[in-house]
C-alpha positions as CSV (number, residue, x, y, z in Angstrom):
1,Y,17.4,-4.2,-2.1
2,N,20.5,-2.0,-2.0
3,M,21.4,-3.0,-5.5
4,G,17.9,-1.9,-6.6
5,I,18.5,1.5,-5.0
6,L,21.8,1.9,-6.9
7,Y,20.1,1.1,-10.3
8,R,16.9,3.0,-9.6
9,D,18.8,6.2,-8.6
10,G,21.9,5.7,-10.9
11,L,24.4,5.7,-8.0
12,G,27.7,4.5,-9.4
13,V,25.9,2.7,-12.2
14,E,23.8,3.7,-15.2
15,K,20.3,4.4,-14.1
16,N,18.1,1.5,-15.2
17,S,14.5,0.9,-13.9
18,Q,14.3,-2.6,-15.3
19,V,17.4,-3.8,-13.5
20,A,16.3,-2.0,-10.3
21,L,13.0,-3.8,-10.5
22,A,14.7,-7.1,-10.9
23,W,16.9,-6.5,-7.8
24,F,13.9,-5.2,-5.8
25,N,12.0,-8.3,-6.9
26,L,14.7,-10.6,-5.6
27,A,14.6,-8.9,-2.2
28,A,10.7,-8.8,-2.2
29,Q,10.7,-12.6,-2.7
30,Q,12.6,-12.8,0.6
31,Q,9.9,-10.6,2.3
32,H,11.9,-7.5,2.4
33,T,9.5,-4.7,3.5
34,L,11.2,-1.8,1.8
35,A,11.7,-3.8,-1.5
36,N,8.0,-4.4,-1.7
37,F,7.3,-0.7,-1.2
38,A,10.0,0.3,-3.7
39,I,8.5,-2.0,-6.4
40,A,5.1,-0.4,-5.9
41,K,6.6,3.1,-6.2
42,L,8.7,2.2,-9.2
43,L,5.8,0.7,-11.0
44,E,3.7,3.8,-10.3
45,K,6.4,6.1,-11.7
46,N,7.3,3.9,-14.8
47,A,4.2,2.9,-16.8
48,D,6.6,0.9,-19.2
49,L,7.4,-1.5,-16.3
50,H,3.7,-2.6,-15.8
51,S,2.8,-6.1,-16.6
52,T,-0.2,-8.3,-15.8
53,E,1.9,-9.9,-13.0
54,M,3.1,-6.7,-11.4
55,D,0.4,-4.7,-9.7
56,P,1.6,-1.8,-7.5
57,L,-1.4,-2.4,-5.2
58,Y,-0.2,-5.9,-4.5
59,Y,3.2,-4.7,-3.5
60,L,1.8,-1.9,-1.3
61,K,-0.3,-4.5,0.5
62,E,2.7,-6.8,0.9
63,A,4.7,-3.9,2.4
64,S,1.8,-3.2,4.7
65,F,1.6,-6.8,5.9
66,L,5.4,-6.7,6.6
67,G,5.0,-3.6,8.8
68,H,5.7,-0.6,6.6
69,A,4.0,2.5,8.1
70,V,3.3,4.5,4.9
71,A,2.3,1.6,2.7
72,P,-1.2,1.3,4.2
73,L,-1.7,5.0,3.8
74,E,-0.9,4.6,0.1
75,V,-3.3,1.7,-0.2
76,G,-6.0,3.9,1.4
77,N,-5.1,6.7,-1.0
78,F,-5.6,4.3,-3.9
79,Y,-9.1,3.4,-2.8
80,Y,-10.0,7.0,-2.0
81,S,-8.8,8.4,-5.3
82,R,-10.8,5.7,-7.3
83,Q,-14.0,6.6,-5.5
84,E,-15.9,4.2,-7.9
85,S,-18.3,3.2,-5.1
86,P,-19.0,4.1,-1.5
87,Y,-17.3,0.8,-0.6
88,D,-14.0,2.2,-1.7
89,L,-14.3,4.9,0.9
90,V,-14.8,2.1,3.5
91,R,-11.6,0.4,2.2
92,A,-9.8,3.7,2.3
93,I,-10.7,4.4,5.9
94,V,-9.8,0.8,7.1
95,W,-6.3,1.1,5.4
96,W,-5.8,4.6,6.8
97,M,-6.7,3.3,10.3
98,L,-3.9,0.8,9.9
99,S,-1.4,3.5,9.0
100,L,-2.7,5.7,11.8
101,E,-1.8,2.9,14.2
102,R,1.7,3.0,12.8
103,N,1.9,6.8,13.1
104,A,2.1,7.5,9.4
105,P,2.1,11.2,8.6
106,G,-1.2,12.3,7.0
107,A,-3.3,9.3,8.1
108,S,-5.2,11.2,10.7
109,E,-5.9,14.1,8.4
110,N,-7.2,11.8,5.6
111,I,-9.5,10.1,8.1
112,S,-10.8,13.4,9.4
113,E,-11.4,14.7,5.9
114,I,-13.8,12.1,4.8
115,S,-15.2,10.5,8.0
116,S,-18.0,13.1,8.3
117,S,-19.2,12.3,4.8
118,L,-19.7,8.6,5.5
119,D,-23.2,7.3,6.0
120,E,-24.3,4.9,8.8
121,N,-23.9,1.8,6.6
122,Q,-20.4,2.8,5.7
123,M,-19.5,3.4,9.4
124,D,-20.9,0.0,10.3
125,A,-18.9,-1.7,7.5
126,I,-15.7,0.0,8.8
127,S,-16.4,-1.2,12.4
128,V,-17.2,-4.7,11.3
129,K,-14.0,-4.9,9.2
130,L,-11.8,-3.5,12.0
131,A,-13.3,-6.0,14.5
132,E,-12.7,-8.8,12.0
133,C,-9.0,-7.7,11.7
134,D,-8.7,-7.7,15.5
135,S,-9.3,-11.5,15.5
136,Q,-7.2,-12.4,12.5
137,T,-3.8,-11.7,11.0
138,L,-3.8,-8.6,8.8
139,R,-2.8,-10.7,5.8
140,K,-5.8,-12.9,6.3
141,C,-8.2,-10.0,7.0
142,L,-7.0,-7.5,4.3
143,T,-5.5,-9.5,1.4
144,N,-8.6,-9.3,-0.7
145,F,-9.9,-6.0,0.8
């Protein structure tokens, strides 16, 4: 992970996003929380690094499952900014609720901003999903959500 930081930021070495990604990936394969988050952010900032195997959302979710506080906020932001269906707002709230539990800055504000615009069906869907997550691991509950 630290080698990835050096190459990402050009600290003592020539800045190189490809090499940084490779180092982050090695750390992520060992379930390094910050490496997963770093991969997601690096992919978001560098469109040339995208490939079919490297989805920023996957790495944000992995960082979330490993305990990162801000990663679920970012996942929620992804679903909120897409707004392709009312269901995405349900996903956004559920992921923001996870980051709120981890005291991530901005989670409470995001939830407050849109919760009043949700209809009864959406509120029910959020309650059902949160109850489901209470009885399962987060990875099992939210991997495909």
